[in-house]
N, C-alpha and C positions, 0 to 999 in steps of 0.2 A: 188773575195775575197780581192784583193788589194783595190778595191773601198770601200769595207766595212771598212777595216782598216783605210783608208784615211778619211772616213766619221767619224769614231769613234775618231780619233786623232783630227780632226777639231772640233768636239763637245767638246772634252776635253779642247782644247785651248780656245774655246769660253766661256766655263764655268769658267775656270781659270781667264780669262780676267774679267768677271763679278765679280768674287770673290775679286780680288786684286785691280782692277783699276776702275771698274764700278761705277755707281751712288750710289749704296747701298752696296759698297764693304768695304774692310778693310781701305782704305784711308779715305773714308767718316766717318767711325767709329772713326778713330783716331782724325779727326778734331772735331767731336762731343764730344769726351771725353775731349779734351782741352777746348772747349767752356763750357762744363759742370763744369769743375774744376774752370774756371774763374767765372762762375755764382755762384758757391758755396762760393767762396771768397767774392764776392759782397754781397751775402745774409748774410754771417757771419758778415761783417762790418756793414750792416744795422741793424742786430739784436742787435749788441752791442750798436749802436747809439740809437735804440729804447729803450733799457733798461736804458740808461743814461737819455733819455728824460722822461721816465716814473718815474724815481727816482726824477727828478727835478720837475715834475708836482705834485707828492705827497708832496714834500717838500714845494712847493708854496701853496698847499691847507692846509697844517697842521701848518706851522710855519710862523711867521712874520719876522723872521731873513732873510729868503731868499727874501722876498718881499723888505725889507729894503736894502739889499745888491744890488738887481737889481735897485732900485730907485737911489742908490748912484752911481753905476757904469755906468748905461746906460742913466739915465736922469740927472745926475749931481745934485741931490738934497742933501740938508744938513738938519740936525736936528736944532730945535730951540736952541739957545745958542751956537752953534758951529760957528767957524770962518773958512772960506774957504781960503786956500792959494794956489796959482798957482805958481809953480816953473818952470821957463823957463831957460833952459840951453843955454849957448852961444856957 
């Protein structure tokens, strides 16, 4: 009978080890939950960025003001009749 109890206690400890410390146990679950939360944050940031890019694409397709603004800021272009002044701080 003592051997049976010892065997049952051993099985209980082995199962508890698997549950709390094992490869697919609670510790691994906690790590996966942290990684999942981090991935949700990354996805949220990328979704926001995609929305801003979509708005910018629609603006570039529909209006000339956005194209003109891009040409001025990124390419340094000016309109006919405008004078370009470059201010240099000392």
